[in-house]
N, C-alpha and C positions, 0 to 999 in steps of 0.2 A: 301471336302479336297482331294487334289491330293496325290496319293499313290505314293513315289518316289522309286528309284532304292536304294535297300541297299549296292549293289556292283556296283563299277563301271564298265563300259563296258570293261575295260583293265583287271581287274579281271576275269570276266566271259570268255573273250576270251582266257586269259593265261589257265584257269582251263580246257576249252574245249580243246585246245589244248593237255594239259597235259594227260588228259583221252585218247585222240586219238592215241597220241605216245605210251600209256602205256598199250594199250588193250592187246597185245601179249605179254609183260612179266607177266600181270595178268592172263591171260589165257581167260577172257572174259569182255566185257564192263561192266556187273554189277560189277564185282570184283573191276575193275579200279575205278569206281566211288565211291565205297565204302572205297577204299584205300585214293583217292585224296580230297574228300568232307572236310572231318575232317581238312585236312591242308589248306585247302581255309579257312575254318571256316564256311561252309553251310551244310546244310541237304543233304544227297544223292539224294533225289527227287526233290531237288531244281537244284541240278547239271545235273540230267539226263533230267529236263525240258528245260535247256539250251542248252543241246546236241540235244534234239530233234529239238527245234527252229531253231537251227544253220544248223541242216540237212534240214530242211524245207527253210531256206534261199537259202541254196547251191542247192537247187533242187534236193536233194538225197532221200526228202521225200515227200509226198503229204500233202498238208496244207496251212494255210494262211500265207504268208511272214510278217515278220516285218514290211517293207515298207507299204503293203499294208492295215495293222491294223493301222498304224500312218494315212495313208490317209483318212480311213474310220473314224477316230477320228476327223480329221481336216473337214470333209465333215460334220459330225453331229454337231460339233460346229457352222459352218456356217448355217447349217439349223435352228438350234434353235436361232441364233441371227437373221436371216430372219424373222423367223415367230414372234420373239418379235417386231421387226420394223413393221411387217404388223400389230399385234395388234394395237401399238401405233397410226400407221396410219388410221385405222379403227377407233379408238375413236377418233381421232382427226377431222375425217371427220365427224362422227355423231355429234360431238359437233358444229362445224361451220354450218353444216345444220340446227341445232336445233335454233341455234342462227339467222340465217337467217329468220328461219319461225316466231321467236319472235320478229323480228324489224317491227316498225309500217312501213305501206306501205308510198312511196313517192307519193307526190300531185303535 
């Protein structure tokens, strides 16, 4: 079962902007997160995670970008499908090879 995003991208982006714009007025990023998270309806650690990922995506922090994560997921799905196709072909090949051996010789 696929895990879906509870919050739309627009909400996440707005929350990140709100935190970034209010860091100075709150005195720290932590205080801004603690203040804004309840207004958005999410837990502070969730908002902090969104901010960290946004910093990674913007190149301000080291880590794996959202685009590269999506690309890896896509490639993993392709590998899984190709392995399944290879297994089907291997079984079909064995089946037809056995059928050829079981056939009576031509005279």
